[in-house]
C-alpha positions in Angstrom: 3.3 15.2 8.9 0.5 13.7 11.4 1.7 10.0 11.7 -1.6 9.1 13.1 -3.4 10.5 10.2 -1.0 8.5 7.8 -1.8 5.4 9.3 -5.7 6.2 9.3 -5.0 6.4 5.2 -3.2 3.3 5.0 -5.7 1.7 7.2 -3.4 0.4 9.9 -4.7 0.5 13.5 -1.8 -0.6 15.5 1.7 -0.8 14.9 3.9 -4.0 15.4 6.7 -4.4 17.6 8.9 -4.5 14.7 7.8 -1.3 13.3 8.0 0.7 16.8 11.3 -1.0 17.3 12.5 0.2 13.6 11.0 3.7 14.3 13.0 3.7 17.9 16.3 2.7 15.8 15.5 5.6 13.5 15.5 8.0 16.4 19.5 7.4 17.0 20.5 10.3 14.8 22.6 8.9 11.8 22.8 5.7 13.0 22.9 2.6 10.7 20.0 0.3 10.9 19.7 -3.4 10.1 15.9 -4.6 10.1 15.4 -8.5 9.9 11.8 -9.8 9.9 9.7 -12.3 8.0 7.9 -11.5 4.9 4.5 -10.1 5.0 5.3 -8.3 8.5 5.3 -4.6 7.2 8.8 -3.9 6.9 8.1 -1.2 4.2 5.9 0.7 6.3 8.4 0.4 9.4 11.2 2.6 7.3 9.0 4.5 5.4 7.3 6.3 8.5 10.5 7.6 10.1 12.3 7.9 6.5 9.3 10.7 5.1 9.4 12.2 8.8 12.8 13.2 8.1 12.4 14.8 4.6 12.0 18.4 4.0 9.2 18.9 1.8 10.0 22.6 1.2 13.1 21.1 -0.3 13.1 19.9 -4.3 16.2 17.8 -3.8 16.5 14.0 -3.7 17.2 13.3 0.2 16.8 9.5 -0.1 17.6 6.6 -2.4 15.6 3.2 -1.8 17.6 0.5 -3.4 15.2 -2.4 -4.8 16.1 -5.8 -6.6 13.2 -5.5 -9.0 10.7 -2.8 -10.8 7.7 -4.6 -8.8 8.9 -3.6 -5.5 10.2 -0.2 -6.8 6.5 0.4 -8.1 4.8 -1.0 -5.1 7.0 1.0 -2.4 6.4 4.3 -4.5 2.7 3.6 -4.4 2.8 3.1 -0.7 4.7 6.7 -0.3 1.7 8.2 -2.7 -0.9 6.3 -0.6 0.5 8.0 2.8 -0.7 11.4 1.4 2.2 12.9 3.5 3.4 15.5 1.0 6.5 14.0 0.2 7.3 13.2 -3.4 8.3 9.7 -4.8 9.5 8.1 -8.1 10.1 4.9 -9.3 13.2 4.1 -11.7 13.6 0.6 -13.3 15.1 -1.2 -16.7 12.6 -2.0 -19.6 12.0 1.5 -20.4 13.8 4.7 -21.7 16.3 6.3 -18.8 15.6 9.6 -21.1 11.9 9.6 -20.2 12.6 8.7 -16.7 14.5 11.9 -16.3 12.3 13.9 -18.0 9.6 12.7 -15.4 11.8 13.1 -12.7 12.2 17.0 -13.5 8.5 17.3 -13.6 7.9 15.3 -10.2 11.2 16.7 -8.2 10.8 13.6 -6.0 12.5 13.7 -2.6 12.5 9.9 -2.6 13.6 7.8 -5.4 13.2 4.1 -5.4 15.6 2.3 -8.1 16.8 -0.9 -9.2 20.7 -1.0 -8.9 21.5 -0.8 -12.5 19.1 2.0 -13.4 20.3 4.0 -10.2 24.0 4.2 -11.6 22.8 4.9 -15.0 21.2 8.1 -13.6 23.8 9.2 -11.1 26.4 8.6 -14.2 24.4 11.0 -16.1 23.8 13.4 -13.6 20.2 13.0 -13.6 20.1 12.4 -9.5 22.3 14.8 -7.6 23.9 12.7 -5.0 24.6 15.8 -3.0 21.3 15.7 -1.1 21.0 12.2 -0.5 21.5 11.7 3.3 19.9 8.3 3.6 20.2 5.0 1.5 17.9 2.5 2.2 18.5 -0.9 0.6 15.5 -3.3 0.5 15.6 -7.0 0.1 19.5 -6.3 0.7 20.1 -10.0 0.8 19.2 -10.1 -2.7 20.6 -6.3 -3.7 24.1 -7.4 -2.2 24.6 -10.8 -3.8 27.2 -11.3 -6.4 24.8 -10.6 -9.2 24.4 -7.2 -8.3 27.7 -6.4 -6.6 29.3 -4.4 -9.1 26.2 -2.3 -9.7 25.5 -1.7 -6.1 29.0 -0.8 -5.4 29.3 1.8 -7.8 26.1 3.3 -6.9 27.1 3.7 -3.3 30.5 5.1 -4.2 28.6 7.8 -5.6 26.2 8.3 -2.7 29.1 9.0 -0.7 27.6 11.9 1.2 24.9 9.8 2.9 25.1 9.6 6.4 22.8 6.5 7.1 22.6 3.1 5.4 19.3 1.2 6.2 19.2 -2.5 5.1 15.9 -4.7 5.4 15.3 -8.1 4.7 13.3 -11.5 5.6 16.6 -13.3 5.5 19.8 -12.7 6.5 23.2 -12.1 4.4 26.2 -14.0 5.4 28.1 -10.9 5.4 27.7 -7.1 4.5 30.1 -6.4 1.5 32.8 -3.3 2.6 31.7 -0.9 -0.2 28.2 -0.7 2.0 30.4 1.2 4.4 28.2 0.4 7.8 29.7 1.3 11.4 28.2 0.5 14.7 25.0 -0.6 13.0 21.7 -1.1 15.1 20.0 -4.5 14.6 16.4 -4.9 14.8 15.9 -8.8 14.8 12.8 -10.2 14.7 13.4 -13.1 12.7 12.5 -15.5 15.8 9.0 -14.4 14.7 9.2 -16.5 12.1 7.3 -19.1 14.6 4.6 -17.1 15.0 4.2 -16.6 11.2 4.7 -20.2 10.7 1.8 -21.0 13.2 -0.6 -19.1 10.7 0.5 -21.1 7.7 -1.0 -24.6 7.2 1.9 -26.5 5.6 0.4 -29.2 3.2 1.8 -31.6 1.2 0.0 -33.4 -1.9 1.5 -36.5 -3.8 1.3 -36.6 -7.6 1.2 -40.5 -9.0 3.3 -39.2 -12.0 6.3 -37.0 -12.5 4.0 -34.3 -14.6 2.0 -32.7 -11.9 -0.5 -30.7 -14.1 -3.5 -33.0 -13.4 -2.8 -33.2 -9.5 -2.2 -29.3 -9.5 -5.9 -28.8 -11.6 -7.3 -31.2 -8.8 -6.2 -29.0 -6.2 -7.1 -25.9 -7.6 -10.5 -26.9 -8.2 -11.1 -27.4 -4.3 -10.0 -23.9 -3.6 -13.0 -22.1 -4.9 -12.7 -18.6 -6.0 -9.4 -18.4 -3.5 -6.4 -16.4 -4.5 -3.6 -18.7 -5.3 0.1 -18.4 -6.4 1.7 -21.2 -8.0 5.3 -21.3 -8.1 7.8 -23.1 -10.9 11.3 -23.1 -11.3 11.5 -22.0 -15.1 10.0 -19.7 -17.4 8.6 -22.4 -19.9 7.2 -24.5 -17.0 5.1 -21.3 -16.1 3.8 -20.8 -19.4 3.2 -24.6 -20.0 1.4 -24.9 -16.4 -0.9 -21.2 -17.3 -1.7 -22.7 -20.6 -2.8 -26.1 -19.2 -4.8 -24.5 -16.6 -6.8 -22.0 -19.0 -7.5 -24.9 -21.3 -9.2 -26.3 -18.4 -11.5 -23.6 -17.4 -9.4 -21.5 -14.8 -8.6 -18.0 -15.2 -4.9 -17.5 -14.8 -2.5 -14.8 -14.8 1.3 -15.6 -15.8 4.0 -14.0 -14.5 8.0 -14.3 -15.3 10.8 -12.2 -16.5 10.6 -12.9 -20.1 7.6 -10.7 -20.1 7.8 -7.0 -21.0 6.9 -4.7 -18.5 3.4 -4.1 -19.9 2.6 -7.9 -19.9 4.0 -8.0 -16.2 1.9 -5.4 -15.1 -1.1 -6.7 -16.8 -0.8 -10.0 -15.1 0.2 -8.3 -11.5 -3.1 -6.1 -12.1 -5.4 -9.0 -13.1 -4.4 -11.2 -10.2 -4.2 -8.3 -7.4 -8.0 -7.2 -8.5 -9.6 -10.4 -8.5 -9.8 -10.9 -12.3 -7.8 -14.0 -12.0 -7.9 -16.4 -9.2 -4.5 -18.1 -9.9 -1.1 -16.4 -10.9 1.3 -18.9 -12.0 5.0 -17.3 -11.8 8.7 -17.8 -11.3 10.2 -17.0 -8.3 10.4 -13.4 -9.3 6.8 -12.8 -7.6 8.4 -14.2 -4.5 9.7 -11.1 -3.3 8.5 -7.3 -2.5 4.9 -8.4 -3.9 2.3 -7.2 -1.4 -0.8 -8.5 -2.7 -4.0 -8.9 -0.1 -5.4 -11.8 1.0 -3.8 -14.7 -1.0 -4.7 -17.7 0.4 -2.6 -20.3 -1.0 1.1 -20.8 -2.0 1.8 -23.9 -4.4 5.0 -25.1 -4.6 4.8 -27.1 -8.1 8.6 -27.4 -8.3 10.6 -27.3 -4.9 12.2 -24.3 -3.6 15.8 -24.5 -5.0 16.9 -22.8 -1.6 15.7 -22.3 1.6 15.7 -18.6 1.0 13.3 -19.1 -1.9 11.0 -21.3 0.2 11.0 -18.3 3.0 9.9 -15.7 0.5 7.7 -17.9 -1.7 5.8 -18.9 1.3 5.8 -15.0 2.3 3.1 -14.2 0.0 0.6 -15.8 2.1 -0.1 -15.1 6.0 0.9 -11.5 5.5 0.5 -9.3 8.6 -1.6 -11.3 10.9 -3.8 -13.6 8.1 -3.9 -17.0 7.6 -2.6 -19.0 4.7 -1.4 -22.7 3.2 1.6 -23.7 1.4 1.1 -26.6 -0.6 4.0 -28.9 -1.9 2.9 -31.1 -4.9 5.5 -34.1 -4.7 6.2 -36.2 -7.9 6.8 -40.1 -7.3 10.7 -39.7 -6.5 10.3 -36.2 -4.7 10.4 -35.5 -0.8 10.1 -32.3 1.0 13.4 -30.4 2.2 14.7 -30.7 5.7 13.8 -27.0 6.3 10.3 -27.1 5.5 9.2 -28.7 8.9 6.2 -30.7 10.0 3.3 -30.8 7.1 0.3 -32.4 6.8 -0.5 -34.8 3.6 -3.9 -34.2 1.9 -5.6 -36.2 -0.9 -8.3 -34.6 -3.2 -11.9 -35.9 -4.0 -12.6 -38.2 -6.9 -15.6 -36.1 -7.6 -14.3 -32.4 -8.3 -16.4 -29.4 -8.1 -15.9 -27.0 -11.0 -13.0 -24.5 -11.2 -13.8 -20.9 -9.1 -15.0 -18.1 -11.1 -13.4 -14.9 -10.7 -15.4 -12.0 -9.1 -13.9 -9.4 -11.6 -12.9 -8.9 -15.2 -10.3 -6.2 -16.2 -10.7 -3.7 -18.6 -8.4 -1.8 -20.6 -8.8 2.1 -21.3 -6.3 3.2 -23.9 -5.8 7.1 -22.2 -4.0 7.8 -19.1 -2.6 10.3 -17.3 -0.8 12.1 -20.5 -4.3 12.5 -21.5 -5.0 14.1 -18.2 -7.4 11.2 -17.2 -8.0 10.3 -13.5 -9.5 7.4 -11.6 -12.4 9.9 -10.8 -13.1 10.3 -14.5 -13.2 6.8 -15.1 -15.3 6.1 -12.3 -17.8 9.1 -13.6 -17.6 7.7 -16.9 -18.4 3.7 -16.3 -21.2 5.0 -14.3 -22.7 8.0 -16.2 -22.0 6.4 -19.7 -21.4 2.7 -18.7 -24.5 2.4 -16.4 -22.6 0.8 -13.9 -23.0 1.2 -9.9 -20.1 2.3 -8.1 -20.2 -0.8 -6.1 -19.6 -2.9 -9.8 -16.2 -1.0 -9.8 -13.1 -2.3 -8.4 -9.5 -1.4 -8.6 -8.5 1.2 -10.9 -4.8 1.8 -12.2 -3.9 4.6 -14.5 -0.8 4.5 -16.1 1.0 7.3 -18.7 -1.0 6.1 -21.4 -3.6 3.6 -20.6 -5.7 2.3 -17.7 -6.9 -0.7 -15.9 -10.1 -0.9 -14.3 -11.8 -3.9 -12.7 -15.6 -4.4 -12.7 -17.5 -7.0 -11.9 -17.6 -10.0 -14.0 -21.1 -10.1 -15.0 -21.5 -6.5 -15.9 -18.5 -6.7 -18.5 -20.2 -7.7 -21.7 -22.8 -5.2 -21.8 -20.6 -2.6 -20.7 -18.1 -3.1 -23.4 -21.2 -2.8 -25.8 -22.4 0.2 -24.4 -19.6 2.3 -24.4 -17.8 1.0 -27.6 -18.7 4.2 -29.1 -18.4 6.8 -26.2 -15.8 9.3 -25.4 -14.2 10.0 -21.9 -13.6 13.6 -21.4 -14.4 14.2 -24.9 -11.4 11.3 -26.1 -12.2 8.7 -28.3 -10.5 5.7 -27.2 -10.0 2.0 -27.0 -12.2 -0.3 -24.4 -11.3 -3.9 -24.1 -11.5 -7.0 -22.2 -7.8 -8.2 -20.9 -7.6 -12.2 -21.0 
């Protein structure tokens, strides 16, 4: 594998000091590694580069397991591997779908690296769907979350079955108080760049906006009117609050994507896709979205509810100012609220009396009722939209092809005409459904 070519495909011109240090640590054969670095600094690439370079692509065995706390991070990490185009095969396992279906797909893919949530990993190991004998490296991403009490039983069972692994690699933006004994780490190399938090914080503008009443909806709406078409994440502490906030903002003309753990897999995928492809300027979510989501160009993070812990604050704020970008972290404070001590110095702002209209998204998302299982590819979709739908290539945005359906972003001004044009058309000879995702 040519490292320079991989970096070119990923659009990375130069590795950071943390990434270089992680690469160097991997060079110490079989030594365990702990990587501590702020969110948005490229930890996934830091471990993925050396991990893939050590994979025997001629073998069909699972050689590495990456444990993550949630399905979104499993999918995103697997997608990063695919984007590298290095010949290493990966597969993402997570709850919310049949383990039997995953096993069937894994037999076809024959992954070298499995990305999995703890519970689903135990399930596959117990059933013999994943062989532990070839696994030499275990990566635990967001290890402070994976190793907390909520996952301890599943993690200890999984690691006991993966006893042939010779290396453990742990990564996080926040350190854990201690590493449980079942991880069996010894003489670990510590790559600690948490002091770079100061450099990250200098790129984040900390703001405070006061709400005159406990119900902050009007204050939130006023602020969002001032952000034009910038990409903004609004964090709330409860699922019911997410739905209430999203409903209110939608009624005021703001295109919103809502995301929390109570939604099923397809709803969560659609919500993330709408937000990441520019079809919704605002995503309202719980802290489920504070970890592992690597979405480009998020300009603003809004704390509608105060973070419940300092760790939650760190991971929320880390959704903006990723890599070397700048961003804003705004606290909306009710009459009886004050900033937590760990936040640091912030700047109080007000919103104008005369508000502009809310910004309109650049894109909209179209659902296509055919996917990979129907032999539909991204190229097929682009060709269809241009030839049958009359679109120009620059009017087509991000495309995500699932097994049985696909999402495609198109310029908002052409969507209505497009849907009329393709209503009775077939894609690759297949009649299907074309719908606007709202």
